[in-house]
C-alpha positions, 0 to 999 in steps of 0.5 A: 475136693473130689468125692469120698467115703466116710465110715465111724467105727465103733471099735479098734478092731472095726478101724484096723478091718476097714483100713485093712480092707480098703489100702487107700483109706486114711484115718481122720481124728481133728482132721486140721491136716488132712481135710485142708490137703484134702481141700487143695487136691494134694491127699485124694484118700477115697475113704475117710475112718473116723476114729473119734468114737473109739474109746480108750484111745484118748487117756492121760495117765502117769504111773509108775515113772511113766506118762501115757498119752491117748492119741486121741487126746487133744493138744490142748488137754494134754498141754493143760495135764497136771502130769504133764507140766509137772514131769515133763514141762516141755512137753506142754510148751511144745504144743502151746507154742504149737497153731492157734488155740482153735487148733489146737482144741480139735487136734489130736496128738497121733495127729499131730504127729503126722502132719504134712511140711509146709513147703509150698512146693508140696502143697501146690500142686502146679510145681513139681515135687518129688513127696508128692508125685515122686521123680518129678523133682523138687522144686525147693532146690534153686526155688523158695528154701527160705524156712526149709530143711539144712540137715538131713536133706537129699537130692530129692527133697529138701522139706523140713518136719513142721510139728513141735510135739515131736521134737520134744518127745524125740528128747525126752526118749518118748515112745510111739505105740502102734496098732495094725495087720500085723499086731501092736508094737512100739517105736521110739519117738526118735525113729518114727520119722525119716529123713527123705533120702531117695524116697522123700514121699515115705515120711513114717515108718507106719505100715499100711493099715497102722494107726497110733495108739498112744505116746509115752515117756519115762519120767525122771529128774531130767524130763522134769526140767525141759524147755522147749524153745521155737524161734519164729518170724511172728509170736503167734500161729507160726512154725518154727525157722528153728526150735530147740528141745532141751532138758537137763539135770543140774548139780545141786552144789556147782550147778554143772550138769549132770545129764542132758538131752537135745532135739531140733526142729525146723532144720530137718525132715524129722526130729533131730536128736543130738545124739552126743548131748550129753557126753559133751555137756556132763560136768559143765556150766550152761553159761560156758560159751566156749561148751555151747559153741562146741555143742552147736558144731556138734548139732550142725554136723553135716548141714547143708543150707541152700540159697535162703536158709543159711540164716538157721545156722547161726540161729540155731546156735544162738537157740541152742544155748538161751535153751540151756541157759534157760534151763540153768536159770530155772534150776536156780530159781528153784533151788534158790 
């Protein structure tokens, strides 16, 4: 690890001033991603700005139909919060399926949204990587790519976003709140991460010196019937090969779907929101295999699998159907 400066501001204004004065500095919360990458010499910030002592950034509250979660709230606290479990159970599930209990106790919500890819070529400086060193090439194309992206890829990068929380947040139409030199602004969760295109080193819409301050999402019957399904090689501490963030509102009379939303993880460099999922599913039953097949075709349209990850397509198709069928069974249980 290379030498770096470390400072603990006490206010948000002080933290933002430091970030503005030191453009290469990085904010530090739980440190579960950035410290790891610094040890591997993948990231080399000359200064870490520890934001943990800034008050007011870890609150979790539900008010006026909006769930508000501070960026410094720890993953384990958010997963266990009664308001989150009641109004957005899929959000709680997405956190409980992520990492280990020890890491969830350390990792912040803001840091979780900013975690970097687990592509082995990005994390090993012996290999070319356009994300780490623009213009050097993508070793994963034609290399080891078993768990990498099949959607939204480019000739410059096929790495996938490894997180879970952001996938569910996108499905529930969440908002990410930012603060920086130009003031406060809000970005939809679906627009926060960006596809690689020709500039895979740019992963989010964060401007220089900006920090995440909170996330929020509307709560309603749809969010209250949400589910996060994570498919992985082993049941503990493993990243998704495919994940499905789904929510559905069902008719109390015939069980048909009245509204729905769907986002996929493990398949792209960002949360993959399926925009037309609701219009396709309205009036249909979750057990209708033909409908679920059409939904999968819509969700996976444009997929470009590599030599080692074509298995993700049938896996995603099965996971999408299973997620909505799980929601349907839950609704039936509530009705019974």
